[in-house]
N, C-alpha and C positions, 0 to 999 in steps of 0.2 A: 542606304539606311542611315538616318541621322545618328551620330555618335556624340555622346556628352561625357566628358571626363570630370569627375568630381574630385576635388583636391582638398580634403579636410585636414585640420591639425591632428584630430584624433579619429580613429575608426573603431567603432564598436559593432562588430558583425553579429554578435550574439550566436555565432556558430558554436556548437558544443565544445568547451574546453579552450576556446580562443580568447585571449585577454584583449584589453584595449591596446591598439597599435598606433604608432606614429609613422610618418613617412610613407603612408600608403595612399592609394587612389582607387577609385571605383569607376569602371567604364560602363556606361549604359548604351545599349544599341537597341533601337526600337522599344519594345515593351519589357525587355529582359536585361539582367545584369550579365554583361559579356566578359568582364575580367575584373579581378581584384588582385592588386599587387603593388610592388614598389612604384612610387609616383614617378621617379626618374625614368624607369623602364617603360611605363605605360605612356608617358609623354613622348618618348622617343619613338615608340612603336605606332602611335596614333597622332601624328603631328597635325592632322586636319580636324581632329575632334574639337568640339566647342568646350572650352575649359571654364569651369566654375570654381573660383577660388573661395575657399571657406577657411580663412586663416586662424580663427579662434573658435572653431565649431567642432562639435562631435557629430559625425555622420553615423546614423544608426537606422535599423529597420523602422518602418512606419508602425505606429501604435494601432492595435486592434481593439476597438471598443466592443466587447463581447455581449453587451446587453444594453439596449437603449430603446426609447420610444421617440423617434426623431420629431414627429409632428407636434409633440406635446411641448415644444419650445414656446408655442403660442399660449401655453398655460403656466409659464414660469411665474411662480410667486402668487398664483391665484388662491392657494389654500395651504398655508404653512402651519407648523406646530400642532399637527394632528396625528392620531394613530391611523394605521393603514385602512381599516374598514370604514371609519368615519370619513377619512379623506376620499376614499373611493365612492361610497354610497351616497354621501350627502353633498359632495362637491364635484368630483371629477366626472362621474358617470352622468349626472344631470347636465353638466355643461357640454359634454361630448354629444349627448343626445340632441341638444339644441343646435350645436354649431358645426360638428364635424361633417365635412364633405370632401369630395375629390380635390377641389381647389384649396380648401383649408389645409388639407394634409400635404399637398404639394408645397405650399408656401412654408408651412412649419418645418417640413423636411429639408427644404433648401436652406432655410435659416439655420437649422442645426448642422447641415453640411458645412456651412461657413465656419461655425464655431469649432467643428471637428477639425477641419483642415488647418485652421489657425492655431489649433492646439496639438498638431502633429499626428492626428488620427488619419490613417489612410483606408481603414476598413471599419464599417459599421455593421453590427448584427442587430437589425431592427425588428421591432414587433409592434405592428399597428394595423389598423384597417386601411382600406383603399391602397392595396399594394401597387397598383399601376401608378398612383401618384408618387409614392416613394421611389419607384423605379425611375420615373421622369426626373425627379429632383436629383437623384444620385448621378444620372447620366449627364444632366446639365452641369452639375458641380464638378464632375470628373472624379468622384470618390467611389471607392469600391463598397458594395453593400450586399449583405444577405437580407433579402426581402421576405417578409413573412406571409404565409397563408395562415392568418390569425383567426382563431375560432373560439367562440364563447357560446354557451348554450342558450342565452336569451337574445331577443331581437335588439338591434340598435338602428341608428340611422343609416347604417351601411348594409345590413343584411337581416333577414327575417328569422334565421335559425341556422343550426349547424350545417345542414346540407347546402344552404344558400351561401354561407361563408366559404365553404370548401369549393363550390362551383365557381364562385367569383375569383377565389385565389388561384385555382387551377387555370382559369382563363388568362389571368395575368402572367402566370408561369409560362403558358404556351406562347403568349405574345412576346415575352422578353427572354426566353431561355437561351437564345443565341448570343446575348450580350456578354462581352468579355468581363465587364465590370460587375456583373450581377450573378448571384446565385439565390435560390429560394429555399426557405425552411418551412417545415410543417410545424405549426406553432399553436398548440392548445394553450389557452391562457393560464389556467391553474386548476388544481384538483377540486377547488371549491366552486368553480364555474363551468366545469366540463364533466359530462357523464361518462361512464364506462364505454358506452356504445360509441360516443364521439371520439374518445381516446383511441379505440381500436381502429376506427376509420382513418384517423390521422396517422397512426402507426403504419397502416397498410399503404397510405399515400406516400409516406416516407420511404417505405421499402420499394414501392413501385417506381418511384422517380429518383431513387438514390439520394434522398434529401436528409439533411440534418434535422433533428427535432429541437424545439426551443420552448421551454415551459418554466413558469414560476413555480417553485416547489419549496415547502418547508420555510416560508418566509417569516411567519410568526408562530408563536405557541398557540394562539387562538386557532390558526389554520390547522395545526397538527391535532389539537384536541377536538376540533370540530370534525375532522376526518375520522377520528376514532369513534366519536358518537354516531356518525352517519353510516360508516362502513365497517366498523368493528376493528379496524387496523389503522396504523399511521399511513399518511398519504404515500410515502415511499414504498411501503409494502404493497399497497394497492396497485401502484403503477408497475412495480416489479412483476406482480401476478399477471398484469395485462400485457407484459412483454415489452415495456417501454424503456426499462433501465438497462441500456447497452451503450455501445460506443457511438451510436448516432445521437444520443441525448446530451444537450446542453441544459443542465439543471440550474436554474437561476436562483440566487440568494442562498438557499440551503443553510440557513442560519442555525437551525435546531436539529442536531444530529447526535445519534448515539454512536458508541464505538462499533457496534455491530453494523450499523448503517454505513459508516465510513469504510469498513472492511468490504461490505457488499459493493459499494461504489467503485472501489479499487478493483475488485474482482471482475466486475462487469464493464470496466473501462468507461464509466460515465464521466463526462466533463462538467466542471462547475464554473459558473460565471458569478464571481464574487463582486458585490456592489457595496463596498464598505460605507461610503458616505450616505447613501440612501437608507441603508439599514440603520445607521445611527440617527439620522434625522427623523425617521418614522418610529424610532425606539423599538425596532423589530429585534434587535439584539446584535451580537458580535459572532460572526461565523468562526468555526474552528479551523481556520486556514492553516495554522502551523501543523495541526494534527492531520489534516487532509493532505498537505504536502509531504509530510513524513510518511504517511500511509500509502503514497504512490498514486494519489488521485491527481489528474491534470486539472489545475486551477487556472482559469483565465480571469481577466478583470473587466468590469463594465461600470458605466456611470449611472445606469437607469435613466429615466427621462428627466427633462428639465422641470417637470411639475413636482417631482419628489426629491430632487437632489439638492440644490437647483442648478448646479454647475455641471455641464457636460465636459469635464476637465479630467483627462486621463492622467496627467501628471499628478494631480491631487489624489487620484485613486491609487496610483502606484505608491506614493508616500504613505497614504492612509493605510493601505494593506500591510505595508512593512511595519509601521508603528503599532497598529492594532495587534498584529501577530505577536510582536515582542511584548507589548504591555499585557495582553490577556494570558500569555503563556508564562510570563516571568522569566523569559529567556532572551536576552538581547542578541544572541547569535542566530536565532531562527529568522527565516525569510530575509536574508541579507539583500543588499542592493541588487546584486546580479540576479537573484531569484525573482525579485519583484519586477525587474525589467523583462525577464523571460516570460513571466505570467502575462504581461501586457503586449507581448509580441508573439513568440513561438507558441506560448500556451494558448493564445487566441486562435492562432493558425491551426493548431491541432484540434481544437474544439470544433472548428468549422470544416474539418477534413481537408485543410489546405496547406499542411506543413510542407508538402513537396514544392509549393510555389511561393509561400509567404512566410514571414516571421523571422527571417534572418537574411543577412547580406551574403549571398553565395552565388557563384556562377551558375547561370541557368534559371535562377529564380526570377519572379516578376520584380520589376524595378519600382518597388514601393519603399522609398527611403525618405528620411527627414534629416535636416540639419538643425542643430540646437546651438545657438550662439552663446558662448560662455565668457564673452568679453566684458559684460556689465560688471560694475564694482561689486554688486551683491552676489556675483557668481565667482569671485576671486578670493583667495588664490585657489588654484586647482591642483590638488594632490592626486586625487583618484577620480577621473572623469565619470566613471560609471556611478560611483556613489554621489557625485555632484548632481547627476541627473535626477536622482531619487530624493535627496535630502535638501537640495538647494534650488536647482533650476525649476522654472515654472513654464506654463504653456506660452506665456508672452515672449519667452526666449527662443521659440521655434521661428526660424527665419525663412526656411525654404522646405517645400514638400514636393516630391515627385510621386505620382501614382501611375503605374504601368508605363513608366518612362517619361510621362508628361509633367512638366513643372507647373503644378496647379496653385502653388503659393510661391511667390518670388519676392524675397525681401519684405515679407509680411503682407504682401498684396495678393489678393486672389486674382487669378488670371482668366477664369472662365466666365465670371458674371460680376455684375455691378452690385456690391454689397449695400451701398447707400440706397439704391433703388429697392432692393429687397427689404431693407429696414423700413423704408417709407411704407411699403405695402403691409408689413407687419403692424406698424403703428396704426394704419388705417383700419385693418381688420380688428385689432384689439379695441380700438375706439368704438367700433360697432358692437363688439361683445360687451363692453362695459355699459354702453347705452341700453343694450338688451337686458342686462342684469339689473339696471337701475342704479349702477354704481356711480 
């Protein structure tokens, strides 16, 4: 079995209660973390291991992007400065109806995987159509992915209706369920696009196959008010009544919450995927993350898709989450650097039901780790490496990434596929789309 010894200046395991350490090393054997300990001891014990010197780097767990729409990198910048429903109804959905296909989704997902890996992301929780295409892209890139059985009540170019979406999603799940890098989620789009009947079917699917659920909820006040008008209750109350609000649910956005709803989420162990930048750009609002965190709700972080953010940059989301929580609460001590990093790692792992395998550097866990180079002048001096990762460092400082023990980013270069070739394919596809729009 191939052994690799990582020798960083700073080690941030994000194991509960464990501070940043120096003089430590991490041994990778196969797909797992085999040892964590004093560098001198591990070098003596494993003289034949391949050594990777990381002299000015922080070694930390890979970031987990808890909500994204990978294929929509092909729509980055297509419709900016708009509210959510205008953006969806008048721009995104018409374009998707015209252009989305298996190959389009595969290409956009591979392009996003490159952006993710170059930004230190080792796991994507995706939501989109054509799940087989997303699975193909993730496996080609060597990135870990939660692939969605995404369902919406109206027809698209992918499926004719709820039962067709579910059937196609289950077929993809059956095809890929043995892949170590993949898991599948049961993913109703949102309360305003999915009926009670479909929600129940997807809940049953989740229970039958032990899947996490993944849904946009309470993103805007218009959504909440519309839910009250249509169903007589706020969307969360409706979904709770349908049996969806439990430890399987990753509730995305959750911007508009009452104190009682936060208490219910904590009691029911619902997970939140906080998408700070997308919420700001669409003027959806600012989620009550400080209150959620204080109330005991597990909060993870996500970028949303490139069509709405427009950066799939988890370092930006970590910083944004911390600053927004402080600014909106008026308390500079809330969501400190350590908590923000935990939300992007172990928080995401918990949301996906993978905390036993992912989210921290511990013996026996999967070897999903990243190295962040703090040697650049803009990253110096370094007093507190963990705070430096949140308030100073950026995705371009990620030098190396290992997923399941494989080095998929080496000194800023992807090792699994040719990014220039993918970019050429993206430009060719977008040129056809622009011509089709008359742009």
